[in-house]
C-alpha positions as CSV (number, residue, x, y, z in Angstrom):
1,M,-0.4,-11.6,20.7
2,G,-3.3,-9.2,21.3
3,Q,-1.0,-6.3,22.4
4,L,-0.3,-5.4,18.7
5,R,-3.0,-2.8,18.1
6,S,-2.7,-2.4,14.4
7,S,-4.2,-3.8,11.3
8,L,-1.1,-5.9,10.7
9,G,-1.2,-7.1,14.4
10,K,-4.8,-8.2,13.9
11,L,-3.9,-10.0,10.8
12,Y,-1.2,-11.9,12.7
13,D,-3.6,-12.7,15.6
14,L,-6.0,-14.2,13.0
15,D,-3.2,-16.3,11.4
16,G,-3.8,-14.4,8.2
17,S,-1.7,-14.0,5.1
18,I,-0.5,-11.1,3.0
19,L,-1.1,-11.0,-0.7
20,I,1.7,-9.0,-2.4
21,I,0.8,-7.6,-5.8
22,G,2.9,-5.3,-7.9
23,L,5.9,-5.0,-5.6
24,D,8.8,-7.1,-4.3
25,H,10.0,-7.8,-0.8
26,G,12.2,-4.7,-0.9
27,S,9.0,-2.7,-0.4
28,N,7.3,-5.2,1.9
29,T,7.3,-3.3,5.2
30,S,5.2,-6.0,6.8
31,L,8.5,-7.7,7.5
32,H,9.1,-5.1,10.2
33,L,6.5,-7.0,12.3
34,A,8.7,-10.1,12.1
35,E,11.6,-8.0,13.4
36,H,9.5,-6.7,16.2
37,L,8.4,-10.2,17.3
38,A,11.7,-12.0,16.8
39,D,13.9,-12.8,19.8
40,Y,17.5,-13.1,18.7
41,P,21.0,-12.5,20.2
42,G,22.1,-8.9,19.8
43,K,18.6,-7.4,19.3
44,R,18.9,-3.7,19.9
45,Y,16.4,-1.1,20.9
46,V,16.2,2.6,20.3
47,Q,14.0,5.3,21.9
48,E,11.3,6.5,19.5
49,S,8.6,9.1,20.1
50,S,5.3,9.8,18.6
51,A,1.9,11.4,19.3
52,V,-0.7,9.0,20.5
53,L,-4.2,9.2,22.0
54,L,-4.3,8.2,25.6
55,D,-7.7,8.4,27.3
56,G,-8.9,10.6,24.5
57,V,-6.0,13.1,24.9
58,R,-3.2,13.6,22.3
59,Q,0.1,13.1,24.1
60,W,3.7,12.9,22.9
61,I,5.3,9.7,24.4
62,T,8.7,8.1,24.1
63,Y,9.0,4.3,24.1
64,P,11.6,1.6,23.3
65,S,11.4,0.1,19.8
66,P,13.5,-2.5,18.0
67,D,16.3,-1.0,16.0
68,L,14.8,-2.1,12.7
69,M,16.8,-3.3,9.7
70,Q,17.1,-1.3,6.5
71,D,14.4,-2.2,4.0
72,A,17.2,-3.2,1.6
73,D,17.6,-6.4,3.5
74,F,14.0,-7.3,2.9
75,S,14.6,-8.6,-0.6
76,V,17.1,-11.2,0.6
77,I,15.0,-12.2,3.6
78,G,11.8,-12.4,1.4
79,D,13.5,-14.5,-1.3
80,A,14.9,-16.9,1.3
81,Y,11.4,-17.2,2.9
82,E,9.8,-18.0,-0.5
83,T,12.4,-20.7,-1.2
84,A,12.1,-22.3,2.3
85,H,8.3,-22.4,2.0
86,G,7.9,-23.3,-1.7
87,I,6.1,-20.0,-2.5
88,V,5.7,-19.4,-6.2
89,C,5.2,-16.0,-7.8
90,H,2.2,-15.8,-10.2
91,T,0.9,-13.1,-12.5
92,A,-2.3,-11.2,-11.7
93,G,-3.2,-9.2,-14.8
94,M,0.0,-7.4,-15.6
95,C,1.4,-7.6,-12.1
96,Q,3.5,-10.2,-10.3
97,G,2.0,-11.4,-7.1
98,L,3.2,-13.5,-4.2
């Protein structure tokens, strides 16, 4: 996977896990990585732009990016994942955690 140069990409490369404390999947933006990696019929791309450092020089570039779902879908997807994998929510102090 090594092309994902982000902390979340590194976590994926190391087969790591995410501990969610004090929020639900509706706010779990790590699910965008799954969207990025998934290959499915009808997957659409949009052109996005951002400033990046290339060879030490700040440049504005445009690149294709998956047309990401709305975060509102994340609650349904996260709940289905928990059910499919037997993940149980626990309490840590006064917060719920997954």
